[in-house]
Structures are given as structure tokens and as C-alpha cells.
N, C-alpha and C positions, 0 to 999 in steps of 0.2 A: 432445246432449253434444261438441257444431261450437263450444256458444255458453259453454259450461265453459270449453271449450280457448283459446279466443278471449278468456277475460274472464283465464284464468290467466297467457296472453300478453302479453295486455294491464298484467296485474298487474306482469311482472317488467320491460317495460320503465318502468312507472313507476316502479318501486325503482330501476332499475339510471339512473334517470336523477336521480334523490332522492340516490342515492351518491352520482354522478358531481361534481352538484354540493351538494352538500359538498366533496367533494371538493375542486370547484375555490373553493370559497368558503375553505376552512383552509385551506390553503397561502398565501395571503393575509393570514392575521389574526394578528397576534404573540401570537407561545408569550409564559407567563408564565413567570420566572427566580424562581428562589428568592431573588435577587439582584439587584442593578440590572445587573452583569459575572457575569459565570462562563466558566471556564477549562476547555476540551475535551481531552485527551490524548485519538490516539488512537494507535494503537501500530500499528507494522508486520505486516498480515498479519491484522489484524481484520477477520472478513467485515461485511458490512451488519446483520447482524443485532446484532452486537456494536456494532456503529456507534451504533446507534440506541438501545441500553442504554448504553453509555459517557456518550449524548449525557443522556437522563433520571438517569442515576445524579449528573451534574455538577449537577445542577438542576434543567431543566428541565420543570415540568408537561406531561407527555405522553405520553400511553399511545404505549410502544417499539412495541407491534404496528402503530399504526399510521403512524409514522416510520418502520419498519421495508418495509412497504410504499407508503407514497410515498416510499422511494427505490427500488427492484423497479419501479413503474412509471412510473417517468420515465424509464429509460432511461441513469439516471445511477452506478447503487451500484455500479460498475466500476470509476468513477472518483473515488471519493471516495480522499484519498490520508490521510497517517497526515502525525503532526505534531501543536504544540501549536495550538489555535484559543482565540480569547475571542470569544465570545457577550456581547451588548449589548443591554440593553432595546428592543425592540421589534420582534426580529427575527423574520419570518414562518418556514415552513416551509421556503416557498421560497429565500429568502435564504440559508437555515442550508445547504441543500444547493448551493445554489453556490459558496457559502466552501468545506464541505469538498471540495467536484471540481475545481475550483481550486487548492486548496491555501494558501489566504489565511491562512497564519499569522498570529498575535500579537507581533509582532515588538518587541523593546528591541534599546536601542541603550546601546555604552557608548563612549567617547572616550580613546584613550590618548593623552596630553601630548608635546607635542616636548620632550624634553632630560628627562622623567623616567627613575629606573632601574629594573631590572627589579623592584627590593623593592617600590616606587612602582606601578609595571604591578601584581602579584598583588592588592598591597593592594585596588587599583581594582576587578578583577573581585573578590576576596572580598564585597564590599559591594554585590553586584549579586546579589540576590534570587532574580529573573529562571532567574541558571543554577546549572546544577549543580556544585558546589564537587570537582570529581573529583580536583583537584591539592591540592587541604587535606592540610595533614600531609605532603604531599611534599618535600622538598628541594630545591634548585635542579638538581643532578646529574637527577635524580631525574626531574624536570619534561621536561629537556629529553629522556632515555634513553624519555621516554614519545612526545616528540615527533617521534623515528627518528634526533636528534641524540646520541648518546650521546657526551660524552669534549667538546662544546663548552660552549663557559665562555656563557650567555647575556642579558649584557648587550651590550646597542646591536643583537641582533641581531631585534629586532619594531620593525615600523616603526608611529608615531605616528600616528592617527587613529581615524576614528569607524564602530565597526565593529554593523551589525545580524546579532543573532541570535533567535530562534525560542524562546518562554518551554520553558524547560525545559531549551534546549541544553547539554551541557558546557562547560565553562572550555576544556577541550582543546581544543576546534572553533577559536574564538575567537585561541587561543592558534600555532593552524598558520596559521590563518588571517592572523594579521599577522608571522607569520614566513615565508610564503610572499610577502606581498606587501615586506617587506625582503630575501628571495634579488635579487627581481624588481627592484627600488630602484637599488639597490647595482648589480646589472651593467648596467644603464641608462647607469647616472653610468659605472661605470669605463668602460664604451664611447666618452664622452667625455671622458675625460680629455685630459688640455693637456698640453704636452711639458713645461712648468713644471713638473710634482710629482715632489714627490720621494721619495714612497713607491713599495715595487715592488711591492704587489699590491693586490685588492678590499681583503683583510681588513682589510691597513694603513691604505686606505680610510678604512672604518668605522670605524676608531678614531679617525684626525684625525674626521674627519667631528664625533663625538658630542665631541670636544672645541671645536671649533667653535660646535658649540651651544650648549656650557655660557656658551662664551665672552662671546656675545653674541647680544643676541633682534635685532638690530637686522638689517636686510639686505642695505644698502647696503655696510655694513661684513664682514660674512662671507671673500667673497674678499679681502678688506685682508690681514684676518686670516689669512685659511689660509695668506696667499703669508708671512708671517714665519715662519709655522711650516715652511711646506715650505723657505723660504731655509734656517731653523734647522739645517730636517734635512739638506741641502746640506751645510752647511758644517760639519756636528759640533757645534755649540753644540747645548747642555742648551735643552730649550723651556719649562725655566721658570714650568710655568702652573700657578696654583692650583688650578684645578677638578681637574689629577688628583692632585693630595696630600687636598682633605678626600674626594672619594674614597677611594682606601689610608685613612682613618679611619674609615671606615664610622658607624657608630650613632655614636662615641667624638665627634666632629664635632658643636659646640657652636652655631656658627654663629659665632665667633670664631675668626679664624685668627690662629695666632699667631709670632712669628720660632724658637721651637719648631719647632711643626710643619712648614714649613718644611725644616728640619734632618733629620729623625727620618722615617727610611728604611722605606719601605717600596715594596713592589713598583710601583707605582704612582706612585711621588715623585719626579715630570721636575725636581724641581733636586739633588738624590742620583742620579740614574739618568739617561744619557744613552738617547737617542732615544725611538723612541712607547711608551709604556707596553704594557701583556701583554696587555688587554681589552680597548674600548670603556670610556666610563663613563656612558654614556646612552644612549637615542635620539637618532637624529638624525633629523631633519625632511628631507623633500627639498632646500630649498635649504641645509641644511648641506651632503648630502652632493656636489652640485653644484660649491658652494666647493671642497670639501678634492679636489676634481677639475679646478677648471680655478680655483683662484689670480689673482687679480689679478697685472698684470703689474709689476717694481718690485723693489727689494735692500733695503727696508725690512725690519729684524730684530728692532722693539721696536716696542711698541703701549703705552697709557698711556688708562686711562679719564677724560674729559674732565668727567665730571659730570652731563652733561645726555644718558646711555643712546649716545653720539659715543665713539668713540677717535682719540687722538692716533698716526702714525704715523713713523715717523723711523728712518736708515739707519745714522746710526751713534749709540753709546751717550753723546756728547756733549752731543748734542739730546735725544736721551731721558731725560737726568737733568735738561735746561732743561723739559722739557715736564715732567716729575715733579713739579718746584718749582712750577711753574705749575699747574697743575692740581688735581696733589695736598696741595701743601702752602700753595699760595698766593701764592707768592712769586715 
């Protein structure tokens, strides 16, 4: 009887060692995938067994029971985080669990460009196949209400930057991050304003910054252009800036700005209306925000493009007309 029991115990030990050995071998072996890469989505509240089944349903050729017991025996089952994950060829059960427990979601990135309008921003997000288009079909007002800013015009209120997001995330999350980023950037810029600033509030600074952004891409000229507009606001001169007219034309602008366009009144036509337009006209970047509230010293009231990306600045109309003849008319 003792011999029999000894044999049973021995067999049990050998079996345990075999299972253990297989387990140690298996967790280091690449899993077979139905495609070179797979996307796995783990919803919040999913239990370890459900996670194992989701991995298999995504195209991993493995036993869900085996995966489940690996999750349990590892001691990390409760650490698995909800999210969207990308599994690539060669991934092992050990690496799979590490990815899920660390929350290493598959990230994508979208870049919002300085000078873009809100229409261009929305078009860029709509092209992101990895984003859930929760704002599709909503007008701009409804989008702003969804973001907690009902009644706020969206133009200019989103900071241009590169934003990463987990595959399957909502476009609302990206918009909210860009909105919050602009709030912080604008507040920081407004706190650094100089006494030369003619705008009366951070909202006005944002409008002016958007105009500076559209007037030049040359960093050195931004504070000088800001100075011109701040000086004009201070003495009551119309801003007379073409980008505001173009913005007011909307989709009617065909790339050719005519004299009649400058004379056609819209809320954004700074030739026909004094002061700042009612809203920003684009997304200003950090440099334009700072330039708007830190204008260069000087009394310049005019500027004209030289044709090389830079501008010539003048204090008097006579000087400005000479510069126009030189740089625009070749006289």
C-alpha cells in the first residue's frame, strides 16, 4: 500500500513539474495571430475571463482558459486595465499580460496646425480613422455645448499642437484637450502682457493673436505686426487686415481677394468696421499669443510685404506708400 501511495505521489509530482514546465515554456512562446497585427479592446469592468475571451475573439489562436489561468496565476489579473491595445506578431503571453497590466494602449497622433480654422480642425479629426467621430453631424454650436462651452464661438479656442490618443477614443476627448490647452496658454500669455498692449482682455488678445498668426509665419515679424495693430487700436485707426476679410467671406473666398471684397461689409471686415472682429479667425500658436501681448516698441502704423516673407514697417502714410511702390509695384 505504501509503495502504491508513493507511486501516486511521485506521479503527481511529476505531473505538476510537467505542467509547470509547460507553463514556463508556453508563456515565452510567440502567440499565433490571425493577422500581422490585431486590435483588442478591453471595456471598463471586464473580468479576467472576459479579457482572455476578448483576446481570442480579436484573432489570437490560443485557449481562452489557458490565458485566463495565466492571468490568475501571475497575480496580475486585477491589474489589467481597460483600453485599446495593438498586438503585433511575436507577442508572447508574458508580453501580452505586461502590456495589459501596464495599460500600454496603442496610440495614434493627430496634429492641429497653427493658423487652421475650426472648420479645418474638424476636417482633420474626421479623417482620423482611429478616432470615434462622436461630433459627426453636429454643428459647431452643438460641439461647443458638448464641450461644456455653450454659446462660445469655437474659432481660435483650440491650441494647435500634436495630440496622441488611444485607438478608438472619441474625437471629443481630443477637442477637450486642445480646448484646455488653449485656456492655459492664453492665461499664461495674458499674465505676461506689457504696458504697450491696447487690448482689454484675454479674449481680445486671442482675437489679435489669431490675426498676427495669419499675417505672417516669420517669427521675427510677429511682435512688429502686433505693434502695428496695437498702435492702431490705441489711436482708433481701422485694422484693415486682409485675413479678417477673407475669414468673413467663408467658403466664398476663391483665393483672389478683390477690391470689392474689401468694401463688402461683414462682421469680420476690418476695413468697413472699426476695432477687432467679433471672434478669432484661426488657431494662434504660442509665438503669436505672446506677440499679441508683447508688441515690439515703436510707433509703426503700417506694414507691407517685401516679397521674401518679411515685412517693411512704417510710421507714416507717406513712408508706407513709398514702401508699397518699392515692394509691391517695383517702382
